[in-house]
C-alpha positions as CSV (number, residue, x, y, z in Angstrom):
1,X,-68.3,85.7,-104.2
2,X,-65.8,82.9,-103.4
3,X,-65.3,82.8,-99.6
4,X,-62.9,80.6,-97.6
5,X,-62.6,79.7,-94.0
6,X,-58.9,79.9,-93.2
7,X,-57.2,76.8,-91.7
8,X,-56.4,77.1,-88.0
9,X,-54.9,74.3,-85.9
10,X,-57.2,73.1,-83.1
11,X,-59.9,75.4,-84.5
12,X,-61.1,74.3,-88.0
13,X,-62.0,70.8,-86.9
14,X,-64.9,68.7,-88.1
15,X,-67.4,70.1,-85.7
16,X,-66.4,73.8,-86.4
17,X,-66.7,73.2,-90.1
18,X,-70.0,71.5,-89.7
19,X,-71.6,74.3,-87.7
20,X,-70.2,76.9,-90.1
21,X,-71.4,75.1,-93.2
22,X,-74.9,74.6,-91.8
23,X,-75.3,78.3,-91.1
24,X,-73.9,79.1,-94.6
25,X,-76.4,76.8,-96.2
26,X,-79.3,78.4,-94.3
27,X,-78.5,82.0,-95.0
28,X,-76.2,82.1,-98.1
29,X,-76.5,84.2,-101.1
30,X,-77.0,82.2,-104.3
31,X,-74.0,83.8,-106.0
32,X,-71.6,82.8,-103.1
33,X,-69.7,79.6,-102.3
34,X,-67.8,78.7,-99.2
35,X,-64.6,76.6,-99.1
36,X,-63.7,75.0,-95.8
37,X,-60.2,73.9,-94.7
38,X,-59.1,71.2,-92.3
39,X,-56.6,71.6,-89.5
40,X,-53.0,71.0,-90.4
41,X,-52.0,67.3,-90.9
42,X,-48.4,66.2,-90.5
43,X,-47.9,63.9,-93.5
44,X,-44.9,62.2,-91.9
45,X,-47.1,61.2,-89.0
46,X,-49.8,60.2,-91.5
47,X,-47.4,57.7,-93.1
48,X,-45.9,56.4,-89.8
49,X,-48.9,56.3,-87.4
50,X,-52.0,57.8,-88.9
51,X,-54.1,57.2,-85.8
52,X,-52.1,60.0,-84.1
53,X,-52.9,62.7,-86.8
54,X,-55.9,61.5,-88.8
55,X,-58.3,63.3,-86.5
56,X,-57.4,66.5,-88.4
57,X,-59.0,65.0,-91.6
58,X,-62.3,63.9,-90.0
59,X,-65.2,65.3,-92.1
60,X,-68.9,64.9,-92.8
61,X,-70.8,64.2,-96.1
62,X,-70.8,67.2,-98.5
63,X,-68.3,69.3,-96.6
64,X,-65.5,68.4,-99.1
65,X,-62.9,70.5,-97.2
66,X,-59.4,71.4,-98.4
67,X,-56.9,69.2,-96.7
68,X,-54.1,71.1,-95.1
69,X,-50.8,69.2,-95.1
70,X,-47.3,70.1,-94.0
71,X,-43.8,68.6,-93.9
72,X,-40.4,69.7,-95.4
73,X,-39.1,66.5,-97.0
74,X,-39.9,66.1,-100.7
75,X,-40.1,62.3,-100.8
76,X,-42.4,62.2,-97.7
77,X,-44.8,64.8,-99.2
78,X,-45.0,63.0,-102.5
79,X,-45.6,59.6,-100.9
80,X,-48.3,60.9,-98.6
81,X,-50.0,63.0,-101.3
82,X,-50.2,60.0,-103.5
83,X,-51.6,57.8,-100.7
84,X,-54.2,60.5,-99.8
85,X,-55.3,60.8,-103.4
86,X,-55.5,57.0,-103.9
87,X,-57.5,56.3,-100.8
88,X,-59.3,59.5,-99.7
89,X,-59.7,61.7,-102.7
90,X,-63.5,61.6,-102.5
91,X,-63.4,63.3,-99.1
92,X,-61.6,66.5,-100.1
93,X,-61.9,69.3,-102.7
94,X,-58.1,69.7,-103.0
95,X,-54.8,69.4,-101.1
96,X,-53.0,72.5,-99.8
97,X,-49.3,72.6,-98.7
98,X,-48.9,75.0,-95.8
99,X,-45.8,77.2,-95.9
100,X,-47.2,80.2,-94.1
101,X,-47.9,79.6,-90.4
102,X,-45.6,81.3,-88.0
103,X,-45.4,78.9,-85.0
104,X,-41.8,79.1,-83.6
105,X,-42.0,75.6,-82.2
106,X,-42.8,74.1,-85.6
107,X,-40.4,76.3,-87.5
108,X,-37.5,75.1,-85.5
109,X,-37.7,71.8,-87.3
110,X,-38.1,73.3,-90.8
111,X,-41.9,73.3,-91.3
112,X,-44.4,76.0,-92.2
113,X,-42.9,79.5,-92.7
114,X,-39.4,78.2,-92.3
115,X,-39.7,76.7,-95.8
116,X,-39.7,80.3,-97.1
117,X,-36.1,80.7,-95.9
118,X,-35.0,78.4,-98.6
119,X,-37.2,79.4,-101.5
120,X,-35.3,77.5,-104.2
121,X,-35.6,74.2,-102.3
122,X,-39.3,74.8,-101.6
123,X,-40.0,75.8,-105.2
124,X,-38.4,72.5,-106.3
125,X,-40.7,70.6,-103.9
126,X,-43.8,72.4,-105.2
127,X,-42.7,71.6,-108.8
128,X,-42.2,67.9,-108.0
129,X,-45.6,67.8,-106.3
130,X,-47.2,69.3,-109.4
131,X,-45.8,66.5,-111.5
132,X,-47.9,63.9,-109.5
133,X,-50.9,62.6,-111.5
134,X,-53.4,64.7,-109.6
135,X,-57.0,63.6,-109.0
136,X,-57.4,66.7,-106.7
137,X,-56.3,70.3,-107.2
138,X,-53.1,71.4,-105.5
139,X,-52.6,74.7,-103.8
140,X,-50.1,76.6,-101.6
141,X,-50.7,78.6,-98.4
142,X,-48.1,81.1,-97.6
143,X,-47.6,84.7,-96.3
144,X,-46.5,88.0,-97.8
145,X,-42.8,87.8,-97.0
146,X,-40.5,87.1,-94.1
147,X,-39.2,90.7,-93.5
148,X,-38.7,93.9,-95.5
149,X,-35.5,92.6,-97.1
150,X,-37.4,89.5,-98.4
151,X,-40.2,91.3,-100.3
152,X,-38.7,91.1,-103.8
153,X,-37.6,87.5,-103.4
154,X,-41.0,86.5,-102.1
155,X,-42.7,88.2,-105.0
156,X,-40.5,86.2,-107.4
157,X,-41.1,83.0,-105.5
158,X,-44.9,83.4,-105.7
159,X,-44.9,84.2,-109.4
160,X,-42.8,81.1,-110.1
161,X,-44.9,78.9,-107.8
162,X,-48.1,80.0,-109.5
163,X,-47.0,78.0,-112.5
164,X,-47.4,74.8,-110.5
165,X,-50.4,75.5,-108.3
166,X,-54.1,75.8,-109.0
167,X,-54.5,78.3,-106.2
168,X,-52.3,80.3,-103.8
169,X,-53.6,81.5,-100.4
170,X,-51.6,84.5,-99.2
171,X,-51.7,85.8,-95.6
172,X,-51.0,89.5,-95.9
173,X,-48.7,89.8,-92.9
174,X,-45.0,89.1,-92.7
175,X,-43.6,86.4,-90.4
176,X,-42.5,89.2,-88.0
177,X,-46.0,90.8,-88.0
178,X,-47.6,87.5,-86.9
179,X,-51.3,88.3,-86.2
180,X,-50.9,92.0,-85.8
181,X,-53.1,94.6,-87.6
182,X,-50.2,95.7,-89.8
183,X,-50.1,94.5,-93.4
184,X,-49.1,95.6,-96.8
185,X,-52.4,95.2,-98.7
186,X,-51.0,96.2,-102.0
187,X,-48.6,93.2,-102.1
188,X,-51.2,90.6,-103.2
189,X,-52.5,93.0,-105.8
190,X,-48.9,93.4,-107.1
191,X,-48.4,89.6,-107.1
192,X,-51.5,89.0,-109.2
193,X,-50.6,91.7,-111.7
194,X,-47.1,90.3,-112.1
195,X,-48.4,86.8,-112.6
196,X,-50.6,88.1,-115.4
197,X,-47.7,89.8,-117.1
198,X,-45.4,86.7,-116.9
199,X,-47.9,84.1,-118.3
200,X,-51.6,83.5,-118.7
201,X,-52.5,82.4,-115.1
202,X,-54.7,79.5,-114.3
203,X,-53.7,80.1,-110.6
204,X,-56.3,81.8,-108.4
205,X,-55.1,84.2,-105.7
206,X,-56.8,84.1,-102.3
207,X,-56.3,87.0,-99.9
208,X,-56.3,86.5,-96.1
209,X,-56.1,89.4,-93.6
210,X,-58.3,91.1,-91.0
211,X,-61.8,90.8,-92.4
212,X,-64.6,91.4,-89.9
213,X,-67.8,91.1,-91.8
214,X,-69.4,89.9,-95.0
215,X,-69.5,93.4,-96.4
216,X,-65.9,93.9,-95.6
217,X,-65.0,90.7,-97.5
218,X,-67.1,91.9,-100.5
219,X,-65.4,95.3,-100.5
220,X,-61.8,93.9,-100.2
221,X,-62.5,91.4,-103.0
222,X,-63.3,94.2,-105.4
223,X,-60.8,96.7,-104.1
224,X,-57.8,94.4,-104.5
225,X,-59.0,92.5,-107.5
226,X,-58.8,89.1,-105.7
227,X,-60.2,85.9,-107.0
228,X,-61.2,84.6,-103.6
229,X,-61.2,86.0,-100.1
230,X,-60.4,84.2,-96.9
231,X,-61.6,84.8,-93.3
232,X,-59.8,83.5,-90.2
233,X,-59.9,84.9,-86.7
234,X,-63.3,86.7,-87.0
235,X,-65.0,83.4,-88.1
236,X,-64.2,81.7,-84.8
237,X,-66.7,83.8,-82.8
238,X,-69.0,84.5,-85.7
239,X,-69.6,81.5,-88.1
240,X,-72.3,83.7,-89.7
241,X,-69.6,86.0,-91.1
242,X,-69.9,84.3,-94.4
243,X,-73.5,85.5,-94.7
244,X,-75.4,88.8,-94.2
245,X,-77.6,87.3,-91.4
246,X,-77.5,89.2,-88.1
247,X,-78.6,86.8,-85.3
248,X,-80.3,87.6,-82.1
249,X,-78.9,86.6,-78.7
250,X,-81.0,83.4,-78.5
251,X,-79.7,82.3,-81.9
252,X,-76.1,82.7,-80.8
253,X,-76.8,80.6,-77.7
254,X,-78.3,77.9,-79.8
255,X,-75.3,77.9,-82.1
256,X,-72.8,77.6,-79.2
257,X,-74.8,74.7,-77.7
258,X,-75.0,72.9,-81.0
259,X,-71.2,73.5,-81.6
260,X,-70.5,72.0,-78.1
261,X,-72.7,68.9,-79.0
262,X,-71.0,68.5,-82.3
263,X,-67.5,68.7,-80.7
264,X,-68.4,66.0,-78.3
265,X,-69.9,63.5,-80.8
266,X,-67.0,64.1,-83.3
267,X,-64.6,63.1,-80.6
268,X,-66.8,60.1,-79.7
269,X,-66.6,59.1,-83.3
270,X,-62.8,59.4,-83.4
271,X,-62.4,57.4,-80.2
272,X,-64.9,54.6,-81.3
273,X,-63.9,54.2,-84.9
274,X,-60.3,55.1,-85.2
275,X,-58.3,55.1,-81.9
276,X,-59.6,51.7,-81.0
277,X,-58.8,50.1,-84.3
278,X,-55.6,48.3,-85.1
279,X,-56.3,47.9,-88.8
280,X,-56.1,50.4,-91.7
281,X,-58.2,53.5,-91.6
282,X,-60.8,53.7,-94.4
283,X,-62.9,56.4,-96.0
284,X,-65.9,55.1,-94.0
285,X,-64.0,55.9,-90.8
286,X,-63.1,59.4,-91.7
287,X,-66.6,60.5,-93.0
288,X,-69.1,60.9,-90.2
289,X,-72.7,60.3,-91.2
290,X,-74.9,63.2,-90.3
291,X,-77.6,60.8,-89.0
292,X,-75.1,59.3,-86.6
293,X,-74.2,62.8,-85.3
294,X,-77.8,63.8,-84.7
295,X,-78.5,60.5,-83.0
296,X,-75.6,60.8,-80.7
297,X,-76.6,64.4,-79.8
298,X,-80.0,63.2,-78.8
299,X,-78.6,60.4,-76.7
300,X,-76.2,62.8,-74.9
301,X,-78.9,65.4,-74.2
302,X,-79.4,64.5,-70.5
303,X,-76.0,62.9,-69.8
304,X,-73.1,64.0,-67.6
305,X,-69.5,63.1,-67.7
306,X,-69.2,63.2,-71.5
307,X,-65.7,63.7,-73.1
308,X,-64.2,65.8,-70.3
309,X,-61.2,66.7,-72.5
310,X,-63.5,68.0,-75.2
311,X,-65.5,70.1,-72.7
312,X,-62.3,71.7,-71.4
313,X,-61.0,72.3,-75.0
314,X,-64.3,73.9,-76.0
315,X,-63.5,76.9,-73.8
316,X,-61.4,78.4,-76.6
317,X,-64.5,78.5,-78.8
318,X,-66.8,79.7,-76.0
319,X,-64.6,82.6,-75.0
320,X,-64.5,83.7,-78.6
321,X,-68.3,83.5,-79.0
322,X,-68.9,85.6,-75.9
323,X,-66.1,88.2,-76.2
324,X,-68.5,90.9,-77.4
325,X,-71.1,90.3,-74.8
326,X,-70.6,93.1,-72.1
327,X,-71.7,91.0,-69.1
328,X,-69.8,87.8,-70.1
329,X,-66.5,88.6,-68.4
330,X,-67.6,87.7,-64.9
331,X,-69.4,84.5,-66.1
332,X,-66.2,83.3,-67.7
333,X,-64.7,82.6,-64.3
334,X,-67.5,80.1,-63.6
335,X,-67.0,78.4,-66.9
336,X,-63.3,77.8,-66.1
337,X,-64.3,75.3,-63.4
338,X,-66.7,73.3,-65.7
339,X,-65.5,69.9,-66.7
340,X,-69.0,68.4,-67.0
341,X,-71.3,68.5,-70.0
342,X,-74.5,69.5,-68.1
343,X,-72.7,72.1,-66.0
344,X,-71.1,73.8,-69.0
345,X,-74.5,73.9,-70.8
346,X,-76.0,75.6,-67.8
347,X,-73.3,78.2,-67.7
348,X,-73.6,78.9,-71.4
349,X,-77.3,79.5,-71.1
350,X,-76.7,81.9,-68.2
351,X,-74.2,83.9,-70.2
352,X,-76.7,84.4,-73.0
353,X,-79.7,85.3,-70.8
């Protein structure tokens, strides 16, 4: 089964992908594969001041994630894509243009799902991108449609876009539905059938909607005749969702603590190797050696005062990890005051006792 970890801004960072891939490698089925995706990288920012956005592209050896990019100007997308391919192609499996996320703030300036409002223009951009001499594969991330009146037009757009993409990831909800449970699950099946009727498709269709377990992913893949299946929200609190392994409480605690450590050392790497540099970023800067990560984790073991911003930011992961633990609600209040590494570790261990 072809499995994908859906891209989520401020979620699918280097540390999250590393912890997820390590669990997958330990418990995976031999017939499965897992595709990881980066956070979203603004390619205009990448060209103007890469130090501000390149953190989204940090990775480790063998991850080979899919790089998520977004922007709305054709010339900027082409220039940035060519630069990424020329300088960083060895780090990524392929490049994916995001036209599906529903953030109102971002859509106001024409990015993400707002690109679906002018499908003709967006299709021309996709076509131009496909004409670039590609070293990497090119894919599109989008959603079912904007509203009920847009369904036929979106179907036509996706069929035409499939001619220029290796893969299309489709979020099954409309822009209006956002992250609700509502979705038209037949839509992706219809898209795939229509593509087959129009031409012999080389384009793979990836479905993304509420999947809550490995078995659920397996069933949906077969039920809707998908090529690949993508998991998003449920993978935040359960990185083992891409396997059949059922962890005990102590294993969950170990995973959370390791995720915290990885988050801290990845931020250390960014600060040491990228932010403090005034010269051009290289592949060596973006790929973090695993030996360096493990060494830093050991060095940090008994320290306090580490990366306070990272420790505060880690709450979003911690609260997802513990959401199904009945007695965790009261302990969350104590976590909110933690801005120190050792204090947070102590509170995490208490939650999982």
